[in-house]
C-alpha positions as CSV (number, residue, x, y, z in Angstrom):
1,I,0.0,0.0,0.0
2,L,1.3,3.5,-0.9
3,L,0.2,6.3,1.4
4,S,1.1,10.0,1.7
5,R,0.7,11.9,4.9
6,N,1.6,15.6,4.8
7,S,5.2,15.6,3.4
8,R,5.9,11.9,3.9
9,L,5.4,9.0,1.5
10,F,5.1,5.5,3.0
11,K,4.9,2.0,1.5
12,L,3.1,-0.3,3.9
13,D,2.8,-4.1,4.2
14,A,-0.9,-4.7,3.4
15,G,-1.1,-7.6,5.8
16,T,0.6,-6.1,8.9
17,G,0.6,-2.4,8.3
18,R,4.4,-2.3,8.9
19,I,6.3,0.5,7.1
20,L,8.4,-1.1,4.4
21,A,9.9,2.2,3.0
22,S,9.4,5.9,3.5
23,W,10.5,9.2,1.9
24,Q,10.5,12.9,3.0
25,A,9.5,15.5,0.4
26,P,11.9,18.4,0.0
27,V,11.0,21.7,1.5
28,R,9.2,24.1,-0.9
29,A,11.1,27.0,-2.6
30,N,9.6,29.5,0.0
31,G,10.9,27.4,2.9
32,S,7.6,25.9,4.0
33,A,6.9,22.2,4.4
34,N,5.7,20.4,1.3
35,T,2.4,18.5,1.2
36,L,1.9,15.5,-1.1
37,T,-1.1,14.2,-3.0
38,V,-2.1,10.5,-3.5
39,P,0.9,8.5,-4.8
40,Q,0.5,6.4,-8.0
41,P,2.6,3.4,-8.9
42,S,3.7,2.9,-12.5
43,A,3.9,-0.4,-14.4
44,S,7.8,-0.2,-14.1
45,G,7.7,0.0,-10.3
46,E,8.4,3.8,-10.0
47,V,6.2,5.8,-7.7
48,Y,4.8,9.1,-8.9
49,V,3.7,11.6,-6.2
50,A,2.9,15.3,-6.7
51,S,3.0,18.2,-4.4
52,L,-0.4,19.6,-3.4
53,W,0.8,23.0,-4.5
54,G,0.5,24.0,-8.2
55,D,3.9,25.8,-8.3
56,D,5.8,22.7,-7.1
57,F,6.7,19.4,-8.7
58,L,5.6,15.9,-9.6
59,Y,8.3,13.6,-8.1
60,V,9.2,10.2,-9.7
61,L,10.7,7.9,-7.1
62,K,12.3,4.4,-7.1
63,Q,12.4,2.3,-4.0
64,T,15.9,1.5,-2.7
65,G,15.7,-0.7,0.4
66,E,13.8,1.2,3.2
67,T,13.7,4.5,1.3
68,F,12.9,6.0,-2.1
69,Q,15.4,7.8,-4.3
70,Q,14.2,10.7,-6.5
71,V,14.6,9.7,-10.2
72,K,13.0,12.7,-11.7
73,R,11.3,16.0,-10.8
74,I,8.7,17.1,-13.3
75,T,7.3,20.6,-13.7
76,L,3.7,20.8,-14.8
77,P,3.1,24.3,-16.2
78,G,-0.3,25.9,-15.5
79,R,-1.1,23.3,-12.8
80,I,-3.2,24.5,-9.9
81,L,-3.7,23.2,-6.4
82,S,-4.6,19.6,-6.6
83,R,-5.4,16.8,-4.1
84,S,-4.9,14.0,-6.5
85,F,-3.9,13.1,-10.1
86,A,-4.3,10.3,-12.6
87,M,-1.8,8.8,-15.0
88,E,-1.4,6.1,-17.6
89,A,0.2,2.8,-16.3
90,D,3.5,3.6,-17.9
91,G,3.7,7.1,-16.3
92,R,4.1,8.9,-19.6
93,V,0.7,10.7,-19.5
94,V,-0.4,12.5,-16.4
95,Y,-3.9,14.0,-16.0
């Protein structure tokens, strides 16, 4: 199970609820804490999670042991405040 809570991303064991991996989002450009939307897995195993704020990024992460490493940071011009997003299974098209 993938879950975001404020600026943290968690991967949980569905059977036990144990945290398998976690990631802390970077601080926003203005110095305030970031807030994440609902994370989405891609078919290749990467995790996509966007900042709630329109002027921040969509992060692409890959699990490495008990944490996630940022693979990519995508800017979405014209994006506004959003609580969630959708994407194609390959992660190449984001709605």
